[in-house]
N, C-alpha and C positions, 0 to 999 in steps of 0.2 A: 503493499499500500504506500503511495507516494504521500508526500507531506501535505499536498492540497486535499487529497481525498481524506486523509486523517482529520484535517482541520474541518472540513465539511461535516464529518462524522461527529466530531466533538461537539460542533455547533448544534447538530441535530439532536442529540441526546440532552445537551443543556436546555434547549428550548422545550423538548418533551418533559423532562424532569420538572422544570419551572411551571410548565402548564398543569402537570399533575398536582404539583404542591400547591398551586393556587386554586384548584378545583374547589367550588363551592357547591354544597348540596342546598338547593333552592326550596324553600318553604313558603307555602302561601297560607293566609288566614282567611277564614271565612267568619265574618261576624266581628264588628268593631263596637258592639254595644255591651262589652264587659271589660272591667279593668284588667283581667287576665291578658287580653290581647296586647295591650300596652306594656305590660310586665314582661311577658314573653319576648316580646320583640326587642325591648330594651337590654334584656339579658343576652340573647342570641347575637344581636348586632353590635352590642356595646363592648367597650374595650376591656371590660372585665372577663370577657369570655376568651381567654387566650390559652385554654386547656385543650381537653381532647375533643371538645365540640367547637373549636374555632373554624371548622370547615363547614358549619352551617350559616345560612343567612336567610332571614325573612326578606323576600323580594317583592311580594305583592299581596294584596289584601282586598277582598270583596266586603264593603261595609255592613251589609245587612245579613243577619241582624234582625232583632225584632222590629216590627213596624206597628205594634199594637200595645206593647208594655211600656208605659210611659217613662218609667225609671230606667228602662234600657235604651230606647231609642232617642232620648234626649242627650245621651252620652256621645252618640255617633259622631256629630260634627267636631267636637273636641278631640275625640280619639283618632279621627282621621288626620287632623293637623299633628298629633303626637307621633303617629307612625310614619308619616311623611318626613318628619325631621330625622328619622332613623334610616332614611333611604328607601322607604317602601313605597312601591308604585300602587295606586288605587285603581282597581278594575271596575268595569260596568256590569260584570256578570260573573257568575261562577265558571261557565265555560271559559271565558277569557283567562281567568285566573289559571285554570287548569292547564292551559296551554303554556304557561310560564314557569311551573313549579314541578318539583318531583314529590314532594310530601305535603300533607295538608294538616292544619290545625282547625278543627271545626269548633269555633269558639262561640257560635251564636248563642246568647243568653237564653233565648225562647226555645225551650226543648220540643214545642209542637211543630217546628219546621225542620228539626234534625232528620227525620226520616227521608223526606224529599231531597234535602241538601245531601245527606250521606249517599243516597242511592246514585245521585249525579257523580260523586267522587268515586264510588265503587266501579262504575261503569268506565272510568277513566283508567283504572288499574292502579291508582296511586294509594300508598299506605296513608291511614288517617288516624289521628287521635281525636276523639269526641269529647269534649269538656262536659262536666255534669250540667244538667242531667243527660244521659245518653239519649233519652226519649222523654217526653212529658208524661207518658204513661208505661206501665208494664208491657202492655201490647205493643206499643210503638218500639220499645227497647227490644222485645223479642223479634220483632220484624226486622230492625237494623241488623242484628246479629244473623238472621236467616239470609238477608241480602249479601252480606259480607261473605257468607260461606258460598252462596251462588256464584259470585264473581272471584272468589278465592283471594280475597283481600284480608289481611291481617287488620284488626282493629280493637282498640280498648278504650275504656273510659275510666275516670277516677277522680275522686276529690284529692286535693293536695294533703288532705289530714292522714290519707292512707300511708304516706311515705315518710312521717315524722320518725326519726331514728328510735326514739324511746318505745314508740308503739310496735316498731318492727322487732325490737329486741324481745318484746313480750311475745309477740306472735311466733318468733324463733325459738321460743322456750328458754331464754336466758335466765328467767326468773322462776322457772319450774312450769309444770303443766298448768295450763289455765282451766280453771274449774267454774268461772263465771266472770262477768264484767258488768259494770254500769257506765254508760258513756252519754255525754251530753254535748249539745251545740246549741246556738240560736236556731230558732224556727220563725221564719218570716213568711206569712201568708202571702200567696200569690193567687188570686182568683182564677186565673187560667191554667193553673196547674194542680194537680192532686195534691194534698197535704204532704210535706216533707220533701217531694221531688224537686222543688225549686231551690230549697236552702238547707232544710233540716237533713238532707242528705248527707251533709258533712259528719255528723254525729253518728248516723246509722252506718256509714262507711268505716268510721273508727271502730264501732261494735264488731262488725264482721272482720275487720282487719285483725282483731284481737281474738275473737271467738272462732273464726273460721266458718265454713258452711256446715249445714245439717239441722237448721232451724225447721221445726215441724208445725208449731203452733204459735199464735200470736193474740194478744189481747191488749186493749188501750182503755186508758182513763184520761179524760180530758177536762181541764178548767178553762173555759173560754177567756181568751186574751191573757192567759197567765202561763199555764204549763201543761204539756202533753207528756205522758208517760206510757211507753209501749214495753210490754214484757213479752220476751220470746222464750220458747222451751226448746231446746235442741235434743235430737233424737237419742243422744247419750245421756239425757237427764240434766244438762247443765241449763242454766237460766242466765239470759242476759237482758238488759234493759237499756232502752234510749229515753233520755229525757229531752225534749223540745222546749228550750227556753224562749218565752215570748215577752216576759215582762222582767225589768231589771237588768243588771249587768249581763252583757252578752259574752258568754264563756264558752271555751272549748276544752274537752278533757274527758276525764273519767278515772275509774279505779278497775284494776284487773286484779282478780282473786286467783291465786295459784295454790298448788298443794304445799308451797314452801311460806308465802307471804302474800300480803296484799301491796300492789305497786301502782303508783300514778301513771295513767296514760299520757302519752305525749300531747302537748297542747299545739296549736298553730304556730308554725314558724317561717312562714313564707311559701313561695311557689318553687323555689329552685330545686328542691328534692324531686318534686313531681316532674319538672322540666327535664332534668337529668335523665329520668326514666323514659320520658318521651322521646328524647334524642337517641338513646340507646335502641329503643324500639324502632325508630326510623332506619338506624344503620343495620340492624340484625333481622328485623321482621318477627322477633320473639316478643309476644306480649307479656308483660309483667303481671297483669291482672286477669284471671281466667274468665271467660264468658259465664261460666256457671255461678261464679260468687257474685258477679255484677248482677245477673238476673235475680239471684236470691235476694240481694238487697232490695231490689224493686218490688219483689214478690212480698217481702216483709212490710214494705211501706204500704202497698196497696192492701194487704191483709190488715194492717192497722186501721186504714181508712174503713174497711168495711166492718171492722169490730167497733169503731166509734159510731158508725151508722146504726149498729145494732146494740148499742148501749153497753159496750164492753164485752160482747159475747167472745169466746174463744173461737178463732177462725183458723181452718186448716190451710197451710201453706200450699200443699199440693193441689187442693181444689181451686184456690185463688190463681195458681199458674195455669192450670188446664183451661179455665175459663178465659184468661188472657191470651192463651196460645190460639183459641179458636178465632179471636177478634184480630190477632196478628196475620193470620192467613187471609182474612177479609181486606186488611190494609195492604198487603203485598198485591193482591189481586187488583186493587185500584190504581196502582202505579203504572 
């Protein structure tokens, strides 16, 4: 090889390696009606992201988003300006967004439109994280997972409370085997969504993170505009409770009981732990939260609402799920 050929080959490899090193995995956001969208964008595109996820960038966003929940849609104009400052292009449709990105953060605050929006993403073949709630109802949530399987797209949904380090230590048995748990979070009523799905989900997800799956029966007692308490019985005899706080200081946390001690459950500590799991998922396609657990969380919430309607009657989780499963098939048929 002569010196000229060697020089050209060296330049070729240098250019190729530089291009590879500068490769950015492009993320798109659907929904600028939640603070999560801005927080995620600032972390991913910010100077602080110089570690293992520096090869990701949020490049585009479709703002809508809720068009009917006032507390959500009023945020959109400001959040558009916030993400534009981070170099994000605003698109006029989801279809336009999907042409520009490889991965999707479905952040729309209104769970009622998640089924339609997720279906469009699934058809594009792109991995997607769906922020809470995955669907406004249990039936919608089941339908979303069924469509994901139809199009062979990995998907997951989670509250940030799931990935609090202390809570994960409890789940992993570092304090002993969990024999029960009492967890709590704020519960804000949103008339367009079934109870707990819009916000109380945080505390329910904490409960299931600690207890795992296996809940078979649910009962609920409510004090209007004050507190809701839901009791779940697991198939192995364990008892777990969720307290939805409506009045007074808005708190997140709980107590886990093990065969060794009682330990505090982790409280809210930001979005970064969740976002790290999302970006790992985008890279690997491996979901950190199993579909079965997410659907059991939504079954628990739906069963609690049925219990409330029936004056605190104990409700079967299995019967609740089967009823929603039939409705999910109807929803899929309408798409």
